[in-house]
N, CA, C and O atoms as a GROMACS GRO file, in nm:
protein
  304
    1MET      N    1 -12.012   2.109 -13.886
    1MET     CA    2 -11.971   1.989 -13.815
    1MET      C    3 -11.927   2.029 -13.675
    1MET      O    4 -11.872   2.137 -13.653
    2LYS      N    5 -11.951   1.940 -13.581
    2LYS     CA    6 -11.911   1.964 -13.442
    2LYS      C    7 -11.818   1.852 -13.395
    2LYS      O    8 -11.825   1.738 -13.441
    3TYR      N    9 -11.732   1.889 -13.300
    3TYR     CA   10 -11.649   1.789 -13.232
    3TYR      C   11 -11.739   1.706 -13.141
    3TYR      O   12 -11.853   1.745 -13.115
    4SER      N   13 -11.690   1.595 -13.094
    4SER     CA   14 -11.768   1.511 -13.003
    4SER      C   15 -11.800   1.586 -12.873
    4SER      O   16 -11.894   1.548 -12.802
    5SER      N   17 -11.723   1.690 -12.842
    5SER     CA   18 -11.748   1.773 -12.723
    5SER      C   19 -11.866   1.867 -12.743
    5SER      O   20 -11.914   1.927 -12.647
    6GLY      N   21 -11.911   1.880 -12.867
    6GLY     CA   22 -12.023   1.968 -12.897
    6GLY      C   23 -11.984   2.103 -12.955
    6GLY      O   24 -12.070   2.177 -13.001
    7GLU      N   25 -11.855   2.136 -12.953
    7GLU     CA   26 -11.809   2.263 -13.008
    7GLU      C   27 -11.807   2.257 -13.160
    7GLU      O   28 -11.777   2.153 -13.220
    8GLN      N   29 -11.838   2.370 -13.222
    8GLN     CA   30 -11.837   2.381 -13.367
    8GLN      C   31 -11.693   2.380 -13.419
    8GLN      O   32 -11.606   2.444 -13.360
    9VAL      N   33 -11.666   2.307 -13.527
    9VAL     CA   34 -11.534   2.308 -13.591
    9VAL      C   35 -11.519   2.441 -13.664
    9VAL      O   36 -11.612   2.487 -13.729
   10ARG      N   37 -11.400   2.502 -13.652
   10ARG     CA   38 -11.372   2.629 -13.720
   10ARG      C   39 -11.243   2.620 -13.798
   10ARG      O   40 -11.152   2.544 -13.764
   11LEU      N   41 -11.236   2.698 -13.904
   11LEU     CA   42 -11.116   2.708 -13.984
   11LEU      C   43 -11.000   2.751 -13.895
   11LEU      O   44 -11.015   2.844 -13.816
   12GLY      N   45 -10.885   2.686 -13.906
   12GLY     CA   46 -10.766   2.721 -13.828
   12GLY      C   47 -10.754   2.650 -13.695
   12GLY      O   48 -10.653   2.665 -13.627
   13ASP      N   49 -10.856   2.572 -13.656
   13ASP     CA   50 -10.847   2.498 -13.530
   13ASP      C   51 -10.728   2.403 -13.531
   13ASP      O   52 -10.702   2.336 -13.630
   14LEU      N   53 -10.657   2.398 -13.420
   14LEU     CA   54 -10.554   2.297 -13.399
   14LEU      C   55 -10.624   2.178 -13.336
   14LEU      O   56 -10.689   2.190 -13.232
   15VAL      N   57 -10.611   2.062 -13.400
   15VAL     CA   58 -10.682   1.943 -13.355
   15VAL      C   59 -10.585   1.828 -13.332
   15VAL      O   60 -10.471   1.830 -13.379
   16ARG      N   61 -10.632   1.728 -13.259
   16ARG     CA   62 -10.552   1.608 -13.235
   16ARG      C   63 -10.636   1.489 -13.279
   16ARG      O   64 -10.756   1.483 -13.255
   17LEU      N   65 -10.570   1.396 -13.344
   17LEU     CA   66 -10.633   1.272 -13.387
   17LEU      C   67 -10.571   1.158 -13.310
   17LEU      O   68 -10.451   1.132 -13.320
   18GLY      N   69 -10.653   1.090 -13.232
   18GLY     CA   70 -10.603   0.975 -13.158
   18GLY      C   71 -10.501   1.014 -13.054
   18GLY      O   72 -10.521   1.107 -12.976
   19ASP      N   73 -10.390   0.941 -13.053
   19ASP     CA   74 -10.288   0.955 -12.949
   19ASP      C   75 -10.223   1.093 -12.942
   19ASP      O   76 -10.238   1.162 -12.841
   20ALA      N   77 -10.152   1.134 -13.044
   20ALA     CA   78 -10.080   1.262 -13.035
   20ALA      C   79 -10.056   1.326 -13.171
   20ALA      O   80  -9.971   1.413 -13.182
   21SER      N   81 -10.128   1.285 -13.273
   21SER     CA   82 -10.109   1.342 -13.406
   21SER      C   83 -10.190   1.470 -13.420
   21SER      O   84 -10.313   1.465 -13.419
   22GLU      N   85 -10.122   1.584 -13.432
   22GLU     CA   86 -10.191   1.712 -13.441
   22GLU      C   87 -10.196   1.762 -13.583
   22GLU      O   88 -10.107   1.734 -13.664
   23GLY      N   89 -10.302   1.837 -13.614
   23GLY     CA   90 -10.320   1.895 -13.746
   23GLY      C   91 -10.400   2.023 -13.735
   23GLY      O   92 -10.440   2.064 -13.626
   24VAL      N   93 -10.424   2.086 -13.851
   24VAL     CA   94 -10.496   2.213 -13.857
   24VAL      C   95 -10.612   2.200 -13.955
   24VAL      O   96 -10.597   2.143 -14.063
   25VAL      N   97 -10.728   2.252 -13.916
   25VAL     CA   98 -10.843   2.255 -14.006
   25VAL      C   99 -10.814   2.359 -14.115
   25VAL      O  100 -10.800   2.477 -14.086
   26VAL      N  101 -10.806   2.313 -14.241
   26VAL     CA  102 -10.772   2.402 -14.353
   26VAL      C  103 -10.893   2.433 -14.441
   26VAL      O  104 -10.888   2.528 -14.519
   27CYS      N  105 -10.999   2.355 -14.431
   27CYS     CA  106 -11.124   2.380 -14.502
   27CYS      C  107 -11.240   2.340 -14.412
   27CYS      O  108 -11.239   2.233 -14.352
   28ASN      N  109 -11.337   2.427 -14.402
   28ASN     CA  110 -11.462   2.395 -14.334
   28ASN      C  111 -11.570   2.412 -14.439
   28ASN      O  112 -11.627   2.521 -14.454
   29ILE      N  113 -11.598   2.308 -14.512
   29ILE     CA  114 -11.689   2.313 -14.625
   29ILE      C  115 -11.830   2.348 -14.577
   29ILE      O  116 -11.902   2.422 -14.644
   30ASP      N  117 -11.871   2.294 -14.464
   30ASP     CA  118 -12.004   2.321 -14.409
   30ASP      C  119 -12.026   2.470 -14.385
   30ASP      O  120 -12.137   2.521 -14.406
   31ALA      N  121 -11.923   2.540 -14.342
   31ALA     CA  122 -11.933   2.684 -14.311
   31ALA      C  123 -11.884   2.771 -14.427
   31ALA      O  124 -11.882   2.894 -14.416
   32ASP      N  125 -11.844   2.708 -14.539
   32ASP     CA  126 -11.793   2.778 -14.656
   32ASP      C  127 -11.670   2.862 -14.622
   32ASP      O  128 -11.658   2.977 -14.662
   33GLU      N  129 -11.577   2.801 -14.544
   33GLU     CA  130 -11.452   2.866 -14.503
   33GLU      C  131 -11.334   2.786 -14.557
   33GLU      O  132 -11.327   2.664 -14.540
   34TYR      N  133 -11.241   2.856 -14.621
   34TYR     CA  134 -11.126   2.791 -14.683
   34TYR      C  135 -11.001   2.874 -14.658
   34TYR      O  136 -11.005   2.996 -14.668
   35SER      N  137 -10.890   2.808 -14.626
   35SER     CA  138 -10.765   2.880 -14.609
   35SER      C  139 -10.710   2.920 -14.746
   35SER      O  140 -10.754   2.869 -14.849
   36LEU      N  141 -10.614   3.012 -14.746
   36LEU     CA  142 -10.556   3.056 -14.873
   36LEU      C  143 -10.487   2.943 -14.947
   36LEU      O  144 -10.488   2.938 -15.070
   37GLU      N  145 -10.426   2.851 -14.872
   37GLU     CA  146 -10.353   2.740 -14.933
   37GLU      C  147 -10.446   2.632 -14.990
   37GLU      O  148 -10.406   2.552 -15.075
   38TYR      N  149 -10.572   2.630 -14.944
   38TYR     CA  150 -10.669   2.530 -14.986
   38TYR      C  151 -10.799   2.601 -15.024
   38TYR      O  152 -10.895   2.601 -14.948
   39PRO      N  153 -10.801   2.663 -15.145
   39PRO     CA  154 -10.914   2.749 -15.185
   39PRO      C  155 -11.042   2.672 -15.218
   39PRO      O  156 -11.041   2.553 -15.250
   40LYS      N  157 -11.151   2.744 -15.208
   40LYS     CA  158 -11.283   2.688 -15.235
   40LYS      C  159 -11.291   2.622 -15.372
   40LYS      O  160 -11.351   2.516 -15.386
   41ALA      N  161 -11.233   2.683 -15.472
   41ALA     CA  162 -11.239   2.632 -15.609
   41ALA      C  163 -11.183   2.490 -15.620
   41ALA      O  164 -11.224   2.414 -15.708
   42GLN      N  165 -11.091   2.454 -15.533
   42GLN     CA  166 -11.029   2.322 -15.539
   42GLN      C  167 -11.092   2.222 -15.443
   42GLN      O  168 -11.076   2.101 -15.462
   43TRP      N  169 -11.162   2.268 -15.339
   43TRP     CA  170 -11.207   2.176 -15.234
   43TRP      C  171 -11.357   2.169 -15.211
   43TRP      O  172 -11.403   2.076 -15.144
   44SER      N  173 -11.435   2.262 -15.263
   44SER     CA  174 -11.579   2.262 -15.238
   44SER      C  175 -11.650   2.141 -15.301
   44SER      O  176 -11.761   2.108 -15.260
   45TYR      N  177 -11.586   2.076 -15.400
   45TYR     CA  178 -11.648   1.959 -15.464
   45TYR      C  179 -11.676   1.847 -15.364
   45TYR      O  180 -11.757   1.759 -15.391
   46LEU      N  181 -11.609   1.848 -15.249
   46LEU     CA  182 -11.631   1.744 -15.148
   46LEU      C  183 -11.772   1.752 -15.088
   46LEU      O  184 -11.821   1.655 -15.031
   47GLY      N  185 -11.836   1.868 -15.100
   47GLY     CA  186 -11.975   1.881 -15.064
   47GLY      C  187 -12.007   1.912 -14.919
   47GLY      O  188 -12.096   1.993 -14.892
   48ARG      N  189 -11.936   1.852 -14.826
   48ARG     CA  190 -11.962   1.876 -14.684
   48ARG      C  191 -11.843   1.831 -14.601
   48ARG      O  192 -11.752   1.764 -14.650
   49GLY      N  193 -11.846   1.870 -14.473
   49GLY     CA  194 -11.741   1.828 -14.381
   49GLY      C  195 -11.628   1.926 -14.368
   49GLY      O  196 -11.642   2.045 -14.397
   50VAL      N  197 -11.513   1.874 -14.324
   50VAL     CA  198 -11.392   1.954 -14.305
   50VAL      C  199 -11.272   1.879 -14.361
   50VAL      O  200 -11.274   1.757 -14.377
   51VAL      N  201 -11.166   1.954 -14.389
   51VAL     CA  202 -11.039   1.895 -14.432
   51VAL      C  203 -10.934   1.939 -14.331
   51VAL      O  204 -10.923   2.058 -14.298
   52VAL      N  205 -10.858   1.842 -14.281
   52VAL     CA  206 -10.754   1.868 -14.183
   52VAL      C  207 -10.618   1.830 -14.242
   52VAL      O  208 -10.603   1.723 -14.301
   53ALA      N  209 -10.520   1.918 -14.226
   53ALA     CA  210 -10.383   1.891 -14.271
   53ALA      C  211 -10.302   1.842 -14.151
   53ALA      O  212 -10.279   1.914 -14.054
   54PHE      N  213 -10.257   1.716 -14.161
   54PHE     CA  214 -10.173   1.655 -14.059
   54PHE      C  215 -10.033   1.636 -14.114
   54PHE      O  216 -10.017   1.578 -14.222
   55PRO      N  217  -9.930   1.684 -14.044
   55PRO     CA  218  -9.794   1.661 -14.090
   55PRO      C  219  -9.764   1.511 -14.106
   55PRO      O  220  -9.692   1.471 -14.197
   56LYS      N  221  -9.818   1.430 -14.017
   56LYS     CA  222  -9.791   1.287 -14.017
   56LYS      C  223  -9.869   1.211 -14.124
   56LYS      O  224  -9.816   1.116 -14.183
   57PHE      N  225  -9.995   1.251 -14.150
   57PHE     CA  226 -10.083   1.176 -14.240
   57PHE      C  227 -10.115   1.246 -14.372
   57PHE      O  228 -10.163   1.182 -14.465
   58GLY      N  229 -10.090   1.375 -14.380
   58GLY     CA  230 -10.132   1.453 -14.497
   58GLY      C  231 -10.272   1.506 -14.476
   58GLY      O  232 -10.315   1.528 -14.363
   59LEU      N  233 -10.345   1.527 -14.586
   59LEU     CA  234 -10.480   1.580 -14.578
   59LEU      C  235 -10.580   1.469 -14.554
   59LEU      O  236 -10.575   1.364 -14.618
   60ILE      N  237 -10.673   1.493 -14.462
   60ILE     CA  238 -10.782   1.398 -14.436
   60ILE      C  239 -10.913   1.475 -14.441
   60ILE      O  240 -10.929   1.578 -14.376
   61HIS      N  241 -11.008   1.422 -14.520
   61HIS     CA  242 -11.142   1.480 -14.530
   61HIS      C  243 -11.234   1.404 -14.436
   61HIS      O  244 -11.240   1.281 -14.440
   62TYR      N  245 -11.305   1.478 -14.354
   62TYR     CA  246 -11.404   1.419 -14.264
   62TYR      C  247 -11.542   1.467 -14.308
   62TYR      O  248 -11.574   1.585 -14.293
   63ALA      N  249 -11.623   1.378 -14.362
   63ALA     CA  250 -11.760   1.413 -14.400
   63ALA      C  251 -11.852   1.409 -14.278
   63ALA      O  252 -11.953   1.478 -14.273
   64GLN      N  253 -11.816   1.326 -14.182
   64GLN     CA  254 -11.891   1.310 -14.058
   64GLN      C  255 -11.797   1.334 -13.939
   64GLN      O  256 -11.676   1.317 -13.952
   65PRO      N  257 -11.851   1.374 -13.826
   65PRO     CA  258 -11.767   1.391 -13.707
   65PRO      C  259 -11.697   1.260 -13.670
   65PRO      O  260 -11.753   1.151 -13.685
   66GLU      N  261 -11.577   1.272 -13.621
   66GLU     CA  262 -11.496   1.157 -13.580
   66GLU      C  263 -11.470   1.170 -13.430
   66GLU      O  264 -11.420   1.274 -13.385
   67ASP      N  265 -11.502   1.068 -13.353
   67ASP     CA  266 -11.484   1.075 -13.208
   67ASP      C  267 -11.340   1.100 -13.167
   67ASP      O  268 -11.314   1.163 -13.064
   68ASP      N  269 -11.244   1.052 -13.247
   68ASP     CA  270 -11.102   1.067 -13.215
   68ASP      C  271 -11.046   1.204 -13.250
   68ASP      O  272 -10.933   1.236 -13.212
   69LEU      N  273 -11.123   1.286 -13.320
   69LEU     CA  274 -11.078   1.420 -13.358
   69LEU      C  275 -11.118   1.518 -13.248
   69LEU      O  276 -11.237   1.540 -13.224
   70VAL      N  277 -11.018   1.576 -13.181
   70VAL     CA  278 -11.040   1.658 -13.062
   70VAL      C  279 -10.980   1.797 -13.082
   70VAL      O  280 -10.868   1.810 -13.132
   71LEU      N  281 -11.053   1.899 -13.041
   71LEU     CA  282 -11.002   2.036 -13.045
   71LEU      C  283 -10.892   2.052 -12.941
   71LEU      O  284 -10.912   2.019 -12.824
   72VAL      N  285 -10.775   2.104 -12.983
   72VAL     CA  286 -10.665   2.132 -12.891
   72VAL      C  287 -10.664   2.280 -12.857
   72VAL      O  288 -10.657   2.317 -12.740
   73SER      N  289 -10.672   2.366 -12.960
   73SER     CA  290 -10.676   2.510 -12.938
   73SER      C  291 -10.727   2.580 -13.062
   73SER      O  292 -10.729   2.524 -13.172
   74ARG      N  293 -10.767   2.705 -13.042
   74ARG     CA  294 -10.807   2.788 -13.156
   74ARG      C  295 -10.773   2.933 -13.125
   74ARG      O  296 -10.771   2.975 -13.009
   75ASP      N  297 -10.747   3.009 -13.232
   75ASP     CA  298 -10.727   3.154 -13.216
   75ASP      C  299 -10.861   3.217 -13.192
   75ASP      O  300 -10.960   3.183 -13.258
   76VAL      N  301 -10.866   3.307 -13.099
   76VAL     CA  302 -10.994   3.370 -13.064
   76VAL      C  303 -11.021   3.488 -13.154
   76VAL      O  304 -11.124   3.554 -13.140
   0.00000   0.00000   0.00000
């Protein structure tokens, strides 16, 4: 999956949804990448997309790119 900017979504990305709600990509199902807290055995059933953990909203699964989901930063 890619952001609307064209960049590929990666595990661990800090993202923003809408106005100022920030979260972290904890599963990238498309790339078969899962954080330790959200293992493949529990989340791969979603089939595709990414899962983002937001302190404000909880976990959100995106099967398709969302225009409001923007990359803020990533570890290189």
